[in-house]
C-alpha positions as CSV (number, residue, x, y, z in Angstrom):
1,M,61.1,-47.2,-39.6
2,D,62.5,-47.8,-36.1
3,E,59.0,-47.3,-34.6
4,L,57.5,-49.9,-37.0
5,K,60.4,-52.4,-36.2
6,N,60.0,-51.8,-32.4
7,A,56.3,-52.3,-32.6
8,R,56.6,-55.6,-34.5
9,I,59.2,-56.8,-32.0
10,E,56.9,-56.0,-29.2
11,I,54.0,-57.8,-30.9
12,E,56.2,-60.9,-31.4
13,N,56.9,-60.8,-27.7
14,I,53.3,-60.5,-26.9
15,D,52.4,-63.3,-29.3
16,T,55.0,-65.6,-27.7
17,E,53.4,-65.0,-24.3
18,M,49.9,-65.5,-25.7
19,A,51.0,-68.8,-27.2
20,K,52.1,-70.0,-23.8
21,L,48.8,-68.8,-22.2
22,F,46.8,-70.4,-25.0
23,E,48.5,-73.7,-24.5
24,K,47.9,-73.4,-20.7
25,R,44.2,-72.6,-21.3
26,M,43.7,-75.5,-23.7
27,S,45.4,-77.8,-21.1
28,L,42.8,-76.7,-18.6
29,S,40.1,-77.4,-21.2
30,E,41.2,-81.0,-21.0
31,T,40.3,-81.0,-17.3
32,I,36.9,-79.4,-18.1
33,A,36.3,-82.0,-20.8
34,A,37.0,-84.9,-18.4
35,Y,34.6,-83.3,-15.9
36,K,31.8,-82.8,-18.5
37,K,32.2,-86.4,-19.7
38,E,32.0,-87.9,-16.3
39,H,29.0,-85.7,-15.3
40,A,27.1,-86.0,-18.6
41,L,27.2,-82.3,-19.2
42,P,27.1,-80.5,-22.6
43,V,30.2,-79.1,-24.2
44,K,28.7,-75.7,-24.9
45,D,27.3,-73.6,-22.1
46,Q,25.7,-70.5,-23.6
47,Q,25.1,-68.8,-20.2
48,R,28.7,-69.5,-19.0
49,E,30.0,-68.0,-22.3
50,S,27.9,-64.8,-21.8
51,E,29.1,-64.6,-18.2
52,I,32.8,-64.7,-19.3
53,I,32.4,-62.1,-22.0
54,N,30.5,-59.7,-19.8
55,K,33.0,-60.1,-17.0
56,Y,36.2,-59.7,-18.9
57,K,35.3,-57.1,-21.6
58,S,35.1,-54.6,-18.7
59,N,39.0,-54.8,-18.7
60,I,39.1,-53.1,-22.0
61,H,39.2,-49.3,-21.7
62,S,39.1,-48.4,-25.4
63,P,35.6,-48.3,-26.9
64,Q,37.1,-48.6,-30.3
65,I,38.4,-52.1,-29.7
66,M,35.7,-53.4,-27.4
67,S,33.8,-55.2,-30.2
68,Y,37.1,-56.8,-31.4
69,Y,37.9,-58.1,-27.9
70,T,34.4,-59.5,-27.6
71,Q,34.9,-61.4,-30.8
72,F,38.4,-62.5,-29.7
73,L,36.8,-64.0,-26.5
74,K,34.1,-65.8,-28.6
75,D,36.7,-67.3,-30.9
76,V,38.8,-68.5,-28.0
77,I,35.8,-70.1,-26.3
78,S,34.7,-71.7,-29.6
79,L,38.2,-73.2,-30.0
80,S,38.0,-74.5,-26.5
81,C,34.6,-76.1,-27.2
82,Q,36.0,-77.7,-30.4
83,Y,38.9,-79.2,-28.5
84,Q,36.6,-80.5,-25.7
85,S,34.4,-82.1,-28.3
86,M,37.3,-83.9,-29.8
87,L,38.4,-85.1,-26.4
88,M,34.9,-86.3,-25.6
89,S,34.4,-88.1,-28.9
90,G,35.0,-91.5,-27.2
91,Q,32.1,-90.9,-24.9
92,R,29.6,-93.8,-24.9
93,V,25.9,-92.9,-24.2
94,S,23.1,-95.5,-23.8
95,Y,19.5,-95.1,-24.8
96,C,16.4,-97.3,-25.2
97,G,15.2,-98.1,-28.7
98,V,16.5,-98.1,-32.2
99,E,18.0,-95.5,-34.5
100,G,15.4,-92.9,-35.6
101,A,13.2,-93.2,-32.5
102,F,12.5,-90.2,-30.3
103,A,14.9,-91.5,-27.6
104,Y,17.7,-91.7,-30.3
105,I,16.9,-88.2,-31.5
106,A,17.0,-86.8,-28.0
107,T,20.3,-88.6,-27.2
108,K,21.9,-87.4,-30.5
109,R,20.9,-83.8,-29.7
110,M,22.3,-84.0,-26.2
111,F,25.5,-85.7,-27.2
112,P,26.2,-85.1,-30.9
113,N,29.8,-86.3,-30.7
114,A,29.3,-89.4,-28.6
115,S,29.0,-93.1,-29.6
116,L,25.4,-94.0,-29.0
117,V,24.6,-97.5,-27.7
118,S,21.1,-99.0,-28.0
119,Y,19.4,-101.2,-25.3
120,S,16.1,-102.9,-25.3
121,S,14.7,-101.7,-21.9
122,F,15.0,-98.7,-19.6
123,S,16.5,-100.9,-16.9
124,D,19.2,-102.1,-19.3
125,V,20.0,-98.5,-20.2
126,Y,20.3,-97.5,-16.6
127,A,22.4,-100.6,-15.7
128,S,24.8,-99.9,-18.6
129,V,26.1,-96.8,-16.7
130,E,26.0,-98.4,-13.2
131,N,28.2,-101.3,-14.4
132,G,30.5,-99.1,-16.4
133,E,29.6,-100.2,-20.0
134,C,28.6,-96.6,-20.9
135,D,29.6,-93.1,-19.5
136,C,26.0,-91.9,-19.3
137,A,22.4,-92.8,-20.1
138,V,19.5,-90.8,-21.6
139,L,16.0,-91.8,-20.4
140,P,12.6,-90.1,-20.6
141,L,11.2,-88.7,-17.4
142,E,7.7,-87.6,-18.5
143,N,5.5,-86.7,-21.5
144,S,3.3,-83.6,-21.3
145,Y,0.4,-85.7,-22.7
146,A,0.9,-89.2,-21.2
147,G,2.5,-88.2,-17.9
148,E,5.4,-89.7,-16.0
149,V,7.4,-92.8,-17.1
150,G,6.9,-95.1,-14.1
151,T,9.7,-97.5,-14.8
152,V,12.2,-94.6,-14.9
153,M,10.8,-93.2,-11.7
154,D,11.4,-96.5,-10.0
155,L,15.0,-96.7,-11.3
156,I,15.6,-93.2,-10.0
157,F,14.5,-94.2,-6.5
158,S,16.3,-97.6,-6.3
159,G,19.4,-96.9,-8.4
160,D,22.7,-95.0,-7.8
161,L,22.8,-92.6,-10.7
162,Y,22.4,-88.9,-10.8
163,I,20.6,-86.6,-13.2
164,N,22.9,-83.8,-14.4
165,R,21.0,-82.6,-17.4
166,V,17.4,-82.4,-18.7
167,I,16.1,-81.3,-22.0
168,D,12.6,-80.8,-23.3
169,V,12.1,-82.3,-26.8
170,P,8.9,-81.4,-28.7
171,I,7.2,-84.5,-30.0
172,R,5.9,-83.7,-33.5
173,H,4.1,-86.7,-35.1
174,N,3.8,-87.1,-38.9
175,L,2.1,-89.6,-41.2
176,I,4.9,-91.2,-43.2
177,A,4.9,-93.7,-46.0
178,N,6.8,-94.9,-49.1
179,K,7.5,-92.4,-51.9
180,D,4.8,-93.8,-54.2
181,S,2.0,-93.8,-51.5
182,D,-0.8,-91.3,-51.3
183,I,-3.2,-90.5,-48.4
184,S,-6.1,-91.9,-50.4
185,Q,-4.4,-95.3,-50.5
186,I,-3.6,-95.5,-46.8
187,K,-5.7,-98.1,-44.9
188,T,-3.5,-99.0,-41.9
189,V,-1.4,-96.9,-39.7
190,I,1.3,-98.5,-37.4
191,S,3.3,-96.9,-34.6
192,H,4.0,-97.1,-30.8
193,T,0.9,-97.3,-28.7
194,Q,1.5,-93.8,-27.2
195,A,1.9,-92.3,-30.7
196,L,-1.3,-93.9,-31.9
197,H,-3.1,-92.6,-28.8
198,Q,-1.7,-89.1,-29.3
199,C,-3.0,-89.0,-32.9
200,K,-6.4,-90.6,-32.2
201,K,-8.5,-87.8,-33.6
202,Y,-6.6,-87.8,-36.9
203,I,-6.8,-91.6,-37.2
204,D,-10.5,-91.6,-36.5
205,Y,-11.2,-88.8,-38.9
206,H,-9.5,-90.8,-41.7
207,N,-11.0,-94.1,-40.5
208,F,-7.6,-95.8,-40.5
209,E,-7.0,-99.3,-39.0
210,T,-4.1,-99.3,-36.4
211,M,-1.4,-101.7,-35.3
212,S,0.9,-101.2,-32.4
213,Y,4.7,-101.6,-32.6
214,S,7.5,-101.4,-30.0
215,N,8.4,-97.9,-31.1
216,T,7.9,-95.4,-33.9
217,A,11.2,-96.2,-35.6
218,V,10.5,-99.9,-35.8
219,A,7.2,-99.1,-37.3
220,A,8.8,-96.8,-39.9
221,K,11.3,-99.5,-40.7
222,Y,8.5,-102.0,-41.3
223,V,6.8,-99.6,-43.7
224,K,10.0,-99.2,-45.6
225,E,10.7,-102.9,-45.9
226,T,7.1,-103.9,-46.9
227,N,6.8,-101.2,-49.5
228,D,3.0,-101.5,-49.2
229,P,1.3,-98.3,-50.5
230,T,-1.7,-98.9,-48.1
231,L,0.5,-98.9,-45.1
232,A,1.8,-95.8,-43.2
233,A,3.6,-95.1,-39.9
234,I,3.4,-92.3,-37.4
235,A,6.8,-91.0,-36.5
236,S,9.1,-87.9,-36.5
237,E,10.5,-86.0,-39.4
238,E,14.0,-87.3,-38.5
239,T,12.7,-90.8,-38.7
240,A,11.2,-90.2,-42.1
241,D,14.6,-88.9,-43.3
242,F,16.4,-91.8,-41.7
243,F,14.4,-94.4,-43.6
244,D,13.9,-92.3,-46.7
245,L,10.2,-92.2,-46.4
246,K,7.8,-89.5,-47.5
247,I,5.9,-87.2,-45.1
248,I,2.3,-87.4,-46.2
249,D,0.9,-85.2,-43.5
250,S,2.7,-83.4,-40.7
251,A,1.9,-82.3,-37.2
252,I,-1.0,-84.7,-36.7
253,N,-0.9,-84.7,-32.9
254,D,-4.2,-84.2,-31.2
255,V,-2.3,-81.8,-28.8
256,P,0.2,-79.5,-30.7
257,N,2.4,-78.8,-27.7
258,N,3.3,-82.4,-26.9
259,T,6.7,-82.6,-25.3
260,T,8.8,-85.3,-23.7
261,R,11.5,-84.5,-21.0
262,F,14.6,-86.6,-21.3
263,A,17.3,-86.7,-18.6
264,A,21.0,-87.6,-18.8
265,F,22.2,-89.9,-16.0
266,S,25.7,-90.4,-14.8
267,R,27.6,-92.0,-11.9
268,V,28.7,-88.7,-10.4
269,Q,26.6,-85.7,-9.3
270,S,27.4,-82.3,-10.8
271,K,27.1,-79.4,-8.3
272,P,26.6,-76.0,-9.8
273,S,28.5,-73.0,-8.2
274,V,27.3,-72.1,-4.7
275,L,27.1,-68.5,-5.8
276,G,25.8,-69.0,-9.3
277,V,22.1,-68.4,-10.0
278,R,20.5,-69.5,-13.2
279,E,16.9,-68.9,-14.1
280,N,16.4,-72.5,-15.2
281,E,18.3,-74.2,-12.4
282,S,16.4,-77.0,-10.7
283,F,16.9,-80.0,-8.5
284,I,15.3,-83.4,-7.8
285,I,15.0,-85.2,-4.6
286,V,13.2,-88.5,-3.7
287,F,12.2,-89.3,-0.1
288,T,10.0,-91.4,2.1
289,V,8.1,-90.2,5.2
290,E,6.7,-91.9,8.2
291,N,3.2,-93.3,7.8
292,K,1.4,-90.8,10.1
293,A,-0.8,-87.8,9.7
294,G,1.0,-84.6,8.6
295,S,4.3,-86.1,7.7
296,L,4.1,-85.2,4.0
297,A,2.7,-81.7,4.7
298,Q,5.6,-81.1,7.1
299,T,8.1,-82.0,4.5
300,L,6.5,-79.7,1.8
301,N,6.3,-76.9,4.3
302,I,10.1,-77.1,4.8
303,V,10.7,-76.8,1.1
304,G,8.4,-73.9,0.8
305,A,9.8,-72.1,3.9
306,H,13.3,-72.1,2.2
307,G,11.9,-70.3,-0.8
308,F,12.0,-73.2,-3.3
309,N,9.2,-73.3,-5.9
310,M,8.0,-76.9,-6.5
311,R,7.5,-77.8,-10.1
312,S,6.1,-81.3,-9.5
313,L,5.4,-83.8,-6.8
314,R,4.6,-87.5,-7.5
315,S,4.2,-90.6,-5.4
316,R,5.2,-94.1,-6.5
317,P,4.5,-97.4,-4.8
318,M,7.5,-99.1,-3.3
319,K,8.0,-102.5,-4.9
320,N,9.1,-104.3,-1.8
321,L,6.6,-102.8,0.7
322,Q,2.9,-103.1,-0.1
323,W,0.9,-99.9,0.3
324,N,4.1,-97.8,1.0
325,Y,5.2,-95.0,-1.3
326,F,8.1,-92.9,-2.1
327,F,7.8,-89.3,-3.3
328,Y,9.5,-87.6,-6.2
329,L,9.9,-83.8,-5.9
330,E,11.3,-81.4,-8.4
331,A,11.8,-77.7,-7.6
332,E,13.5,-74.6,-8.9
333,G,16.7,-73.2,-7.4
334,N,20.2,-74.1,-6.3
335,I,20.4,-76.4,-3.2
336,N,24.2,-76.2,-3.0
337,N,24.2,-72.9,-1.2
338,Q,23.8,-72.5,2.6
339,N,20.0,-72.1,2.3
340,G,19.7,-75.3,0.3
341,Q,21.9,-77.3,2.6
342,D,19.9,-76.1,5.6
343,M,16.8,-77.3,3.9
344,L,18.3,-80.8,3.3
345,R,19.4,-81.0,6.9
346,E,15.8,-80.2,8.1
347,L,14.3,-82.8,5.7
348,S,16.8,-85.4,6.8
349,A,15.5,-85.1,10.3
350,I,11.9,-86.0,9.4
351,C,12.3,-88.2,6.2
352,A,12.8,-91.9,6.7
353,R,14.9,-91.8,3.5
354,L,16.2,-88.8,1.5
355,K,18.2,-88.7,-1.7
356,V,19.3,-85.9,-3.9
357,I,18.9,-87.2,-7.4
358,G,20.5,-84.3,-9.2
359,T,20.9,-80.5,-9.9
360,F,20.6,-79.4,-13.5
361,C,19.5,-76.8,-15.9
362,T,16.6,-77.5,-18.3
363,N,17.2,-76.7,-22.0
364,D,14.9,-76.9,-25.0
365,L,16.5,-78.5,-28.1
């Protein structure tokens, strides 16, 4: 009996100390939540969670309780994420379009607990963060079928915001209509110009007439309001659910692997750990070079010499200087270590203008 009593007293002492440590840990989670909110970062970081578990489970010497301790760590991390989500619930995130559009879907997936604010143009979305109306903005960078979004590229060069997160969102187009419609009745299809273009083979096969709308969600909303059985829209499954429309035919894209990359912009740059190495870690820089032979090649040689693998290189005309261009470069790797900083110093010596746009990890959602 004394052994049981003593064991319970010891457990109570341990629980008292654990309560103090738990409170301290959750207090530090408040600091982390504030950082993530300011830098437009996700609450949950799967790789970070795995690193914590793998690092600290080595402190357990008993194989019998190893699995229990692993679950204990997972539960503590989960509680921390829940607390951070609650603290970040007041976050305001801007996007371009209306509810149900692909931009809305991407923003909701990136920031499920935030208040989403709609704007009518990319420049207004960007400005909402620059002027403090919103905490961060979500804008499309490029589409695997249609290419880069030029307006966003220009904002990246001329603006003051940083990219701290990028996700790849598969674009799956569907033919949607009112519940009493049938494909044999459909005569006209409406959607955003890009969506109509990306489904051209399907539209031509069925000999549909087409009408362009500002975005896919606005088209779906019009189909719902008119209740015309001869009218259908091209939009996502989420849009169909949002407007209570029926999917008549799914995955009608000409190219099945159509994907749009969306980026989260914030006023502060997030810098990954100098020592941390992630397989999907990337960075973006924009720069200008002198208008003379070999200038661009010299720049690219520096990037390659430091071991960074370029994913993309684009040029865009500078709005205020005719026939002058800036370059957008995205590459894999961490530029916050010594090697990356050395590369940036070498680039600064030969680039007329050089700006680090952001460091981030790409995630598929």
